[in-house]
Phi, psi and omega in degrees: 000137178237128180223145183243125176236160180229144172239107177269121185222156175314328183191179182298328186288320180295313178303309179299320182302313175290325177295325182288331172291321178301320176301337178265003176260339181229147178284111188270129175261319188205146177230135173234125184260144182206170173250119177290327169205171181301346177255357187232083172297149185214162185226131171258110181260129167249130183266171182289352174263011178070016170289143169255114182241126175258131175239118179249126190263137180235083179281130178097106185277160164276105178211161186056239178262008187276142174235048190300315183256152179294340176229159188242114181299332180285352176298332175299327177279314187293326179293350183234017175129346180283135189219343181283157177275050180230128180232147175295172175291323183206151177239133167264118175235161176241136179286128174227103187049253184253033184212162168225142190253127178282121184261333186197144167243132179230147173241123181261141171216122178245012179271166177292127180272081184202153180065213181284348171298337185288325180254020177299325190269000185295329178298321182289319178303300186304315184289336178277316190283334181286354174282346176056034175252326189204154174288161178232125181251129174250101186267118183248126176283122182239117016241170175233153175246149171274142183247150173274192191284347177259015185052037170263137188295136167269182172306145178291139179239137171251154172298156171299145177296341177298328181303299177300324181293325179302325176294313175300313179298321179293328185287337170287344185255345181239170188290320177250155185272158169245119188228130173274127184244137180253120177256149181288122182272173186289336185265008176282101178218095182302329179291337175275321188242108183295337178292356180249000187291341176258010178283134180275109185295347180284352181279352173291148192247020183298313187292331180280326174295317172308310183296322182294318179295318179307312188287329171295319178297316188262007180050051172261162176298119182243013187292324177297329181289318174301318182297317181295318181290324177297316182295322177295327183288324175295325175293322176296316176302320176301316177300317175295324181287350174300332188262003185297152177269178181297344183262023173218157177299139181278169170306318174293323178302310182300316177301314178299321174305308186288326187257324178265338180244018174053031176087006186272099183292324179292321173300318178297315183296313183295319178297324186254331172046059186286331178192159182277165167282131185223085187286125177267133183239122177300148187296327182286347181257003175285114179218159175057226181252021190290323175294320176297318182295319179299317174301317182289324179291314174308316180306319192252000198254167170240136180287155179239113171074312177207147177296333188272348179288149192275030172210158182210166186253127164261106185292153186299341174284345180254358190291324186287323173302315177304313183294319180302320182282330182287330175296322177297324189283322185233082185295340182286352187303133178286160174298326177292319176300310180305307189296322181280342177275330182275047186248163186274061174228152172300143184231134170259128176256122174246133188225119179210159179289306169081329182230152176276171180305326178275001173095352174288154189269148180279111190300318177304333179292345179293349181260002186288314180296317167309318183296317180302309184301315179290333177284329186246260179191170179295342187273351181293129179283133182231131169253120184250129185243120185244134186223016179277160182302139187232130180284159181292327177293326176293319174302312178306313180293324181292325176282328183273314188199091182296324180291328175295318177297321182297316178305320185266358184219126183296319179289320172292335172301308178299318181298311183293327194277328191240002176262134171278330178221145184227121167247122174251122181220091194219155173290144179269147172232140000292150184276146175239168188302312187250025176288135173259174175304146170276133179232126176225130170245117189242117169281115194238016182302323181291320175294323177297313179303317178297323181291323187274359175293125180259130184272339183047059173267139176271117182239128175263129182207136173222107187297130176289127187285358177262121186286162171290334171203162185258148188225187180299334179302322178289326177295320178292319175301317180296311177302309175313307185296311183303304193278347174265325191236356179241310183284126180286159171059051179234164175218128179267112179265348183190138176210117187227077171292173173308131183075014185277195184238121182243045183273343182199148178238136179242137168234154174234154184257352176200137184282350177284111184295341176289332184235351187275157181228138174261124173252142182229128176254122184254167180049073183291139184282151165286150178228160181236328190254012173212183182227116172299126184290155176282325175228141177229119181235140173257131182240128183252156170067024169253312177248176183289336176243162179295150183248126174266111181267119180252117188244132175248129182248136178220165181290318184224163183295330182289344180282338177300127184284148179297141184061025183302320192293309173298325180293326170304309182286332176297325177301316182293315174305316181293320177298312182293358175280347180256156170294142174296156176285319183215165179212162169202153168292138182301336182265018185223149171263005182266122181269149175228154176295127188269139170241014188278166171244129175251123186263131181297335177292349176271006181227166167247141180244138175227151176247144176229133166255132183233150184186163170283134181234140173301162180302147178058025177288134184272110178296330175302337190286342179242359185302315179298315181298320185276324179060034174279162170286325182215144171245138179235121181245129177255135178229129181273120177268105180304327186290331183245351188051047174239164189249125176257144188233124162265131178228127182217137177269149179231026177202168177301314178300310183300322179296314176305307180303311180300318182287332178291318181297315182302312183302312185293323184293321177290313185291327182256031182304320190299342181289314174215099189274080175223345186257143177233123177281130173232000000 
């Protein structure tokens, strides 16, 4: 049997991450790597059953303003009901003649699941499954710890149980499920943390995902696997809800919602009225009427799932009184707004800041309205109150063409698509001495109805593997390929292309599996006086000590920052001043909480700057600016579809390493024959 699959990912790491899971789903006999085009690394897999499976990677999506590919794979979803500017990390598709069919969408998350981070991905889940084309898996590394400024673990935090329940509820409403799947993280150690001692480890979903992928590849019935994963997600939710406070639904409450109220969380809230919605606003954020609005909402509302969530339910019998007081608060309210709001239907009030002091949107808040919709339904009436700093240009777009504003901004896309009513009461930026809040009250029912209309269009698409242009994503793909599959005796400890995951960095002290140890630092800090590398590779057997190669990748040379070389290596030295989070022997899959010290003096550090360079570009022209040990310039030869590489050292260390890299790439061409040294 011969089959062709494609993996469309945010970047090369997301493509590889899914492929690595697939290799645990099917019995692999042999792998041959090649490039379908300079932008599409690929693998020919021969299984132990003598099947031939091709997996072609398409790193870098068409999204926002990008037109990387001549066609947009997400158009398949958009033509069938997906409408938010939110996309999953990776799509698995199967080629069928002149078409490709989406089999699965996956979002990976290795970040801390707490606060508004917990619902950040709800928009991606909701927008994917409402297209009724494929299932959506949200794969979470469970558990993760928040760290203090000294990188010491704080108390373990779980997301509110409403988050996993929203996925379960949405899965009941659509053809394909959206499921939170929990993979065992490196830090999951019940012996270390008593709060994990009663967790049932059979609820981890790795083996189920392997079985699901095998079923999708070989077209077997996978419905029972979906059921198993959904039940496991509910069981994990029950575990999380044990720790809920008196201001949150209890484990018993969630059980009652599922069994006594047929999943209707709003009916349960109205019947039991356990606590009011109580939005907390920081003193520094109190402007306009936002505090008075919050108090008004608290007066008439019922809490949903938790008092701390930024939304609550105003039952139909309290709605007219609420609207009357709201009219007093905002006398500029139009009759149309008032009349359509003061109807005898339940109303969810959602209140969030939404925007940062400079006016850019807070990305996690994009998921709040999809969360509400997934918890209830698309028929639920929603009033959204936004009070974060808003730029004058945003207000102009809001007044002139609200749909255009929604098209260009992910947060406004969610607001306009899922709100029946919108109140903006926000400071204007740039601020002036006597500037008052911007106030807009928008009746938005028609825009919401238009957004939720499903076209059910049949779209045939087979993405052409040659991009319209090459980007930083391709530079990252080349670096990842060179140091993983061409240069021998290397270990990739970190790879962070655009849209990548920077939740952890690994280093090893010896390439020999019998004596080597992998040390891993998790929950990486943001830094200001150094620069976290885009790639970190450990190279052995060239120098007396292991060489840590810190690489910065950019689309062009002009994007490299001044002094980037020393900033990259400083990051490593600073990181090694802290104890690793976890460690494991290279011949074991078992992680332990680390108490080791990893000394920077046991390694050598080198910096590399990489970018696309025009033909005959002089790398020396920017060496002084960058202060890197090595510069690498990539040039795509369109006539041969090959990648030409310039490599030049600018220090004694860099010269030795550059000569070695050039020699290995030339000598080992047969491994992946796409690079030419110039």
